[in-house]
N, C-alpha and C positions, 0 to 999 in steps of 0.2 A: 593456498588448494580452491575454494571458490571463484578467486579470480580466477585464476588460469583454466577450470571447469568455462567458466562462463565466454573465454575467451578462446576457446576449445570449439565452441556450439556458437559461434559466431553472432553474438542477443543485438550488438553493432552494425547496421548495414550502413551503407551511404547511399547515396540519392534524390529523387525528389519527395517529400514527403509531404505530409499535412499532418501536422498530430492533434489528441484528446481538445486540446487550450485550445486548435483553429490556427495555430501558428506553421506557417513555412521551415521547413528544415531541409539540410544537407545530409543529413544521420538519422535514424533511428537504432531504442533496442528495444529488440522486440524481448523483453524475460519469461512470454509466455513459450518462449522454446526450451529457454532452463526451468519452466514450474511444470511441464511437464515428460519433466525424466527426474526420476524417484527419488536418486544418487546428486541431483544439482537440489533439486529440492527438499529435501534433507540437510543440506549446508547449509540453504541459506535460514532456514527454520533456526536451524545454533546459533548464526549470521546473527538474527533479529532478538535472538532469546533472552540474552542478559539486557537490554531495553526495557523488558516489558514489567518487570519487578512483581507490584501484584495487582495490575490490569487485569481488565477484561478484554479483550484482545479483539479490535475492529475488518474487514476487509470488503469493497465495493464488488461487489455482481462486475464483472466475472474476472478479470487480472487477479487482483488482487483475492478474493477466495483460498483456492488452491496455496498459497504462502501467507493466509489466518492458520487455515487449517495444521501445515507443518509448523508455525509458529506454536499451535495450540495444544497440539500432543507432545514440542517439546520441555513446554512450560508447563503443563496440565494446567491452564488456564483455558474460558473456556471465549468464543467466541461469538459473534454475531456479520453474519451476511445484510447487506446495506442491497438493497437495487438502486438504480440511475434511475426507473424511475416504480408509482405504487403500484401494484399487478389491478386488473381492473377486475379478477373475481378470484373466487375464493376470500384469503379473509383481505383484502388490499393492503398489506400489510405494504411499508416500505421498508424494512429493519423483520431478518426474521433471526431470530432470537432474547433471550429475552436481555432488557434495560433496564434498570431501576434504578429511580432517582436518585445521587448523589453516587453513585458506583460511575465509579475510574476508567477512564477507554484508552489503550494507544492503537491509533490506527494503522494502517500496514497495507503496502502499496505497495505494483513494481517500478513504477517512477514517476518521481518528479519534476515537472518543468514547469507550471503558473502557481502549481495549488489548488488552482479551482479544485480537480477533482476529488481531491481530502479535503479542503473545505465542504462541501458535498454530504460526504460523510461525515465530517464532523458536526455541522450545520445540524442534517439529519438524531446525531443520538442529540446532540444539547438539547434539540424539541422534546428529546422525550424527559428530560432531568438527569442527564448524563454526562458527566464532571473528565473532558475527553483534555491529557492533559500533554500526549506529544504523536508522532507523529514516526513514525520507522518503517526509511525504503531502500529498498535493494540497489536502488540507481537516484541520484538526482543527478538532472543534466545541470543546475546549476542559473536558470532563469526568472527568478523570482520566490518560488514556491520556498523557502527559506526565511525569506522579507513578511510573505504574506501571512504564512503561517505565525508565524513572530508576533508580528500588526495584531492578531486573534489570539494572542497567549499561549502559545504550541508549539511547545520544538520541535524540529524537524532533527531525525536523525537519518543518518543515510550508509549505508553499508559498503558503496560507492562514491564515485562521483562521475559523471559520464568520459572522462577524461583519459582513469586509470584505466577504462575497458579499449580505448584504443588500441 
């Protein structure tokens, strides 16, 4: 059901794109199109929920925040939001939400390519003493994220591979 919903929304677009990793690609996976549709977002939450266990959830702004909320609502587990950079005003925090040293976290993402964005979240959580056990992504582009995360002690779980949605 979720797979067909993503295909119907045409989340995989072809053309010339520069990805967050800086890599050039002839296709782009736009999960934000899906995460703005409440029916699809609910299904994403349901698909990721079985992989959370007793961990808290973390998502990086912007793309992963609605996903983190959907998974949190599905699992009744707390979540935190991680900024790309600390604010220069207010609390100046990089992470919004409680992180207690020793707590287990899973990181949720919309798309994984090289794993660089996921590692930013992992490193921010580890700097606060959290134990990150897993990353769960809607789509893995299979361009190195699994390997990078594994080298850093993180299991990558994907709901889909990019080739599943073409």
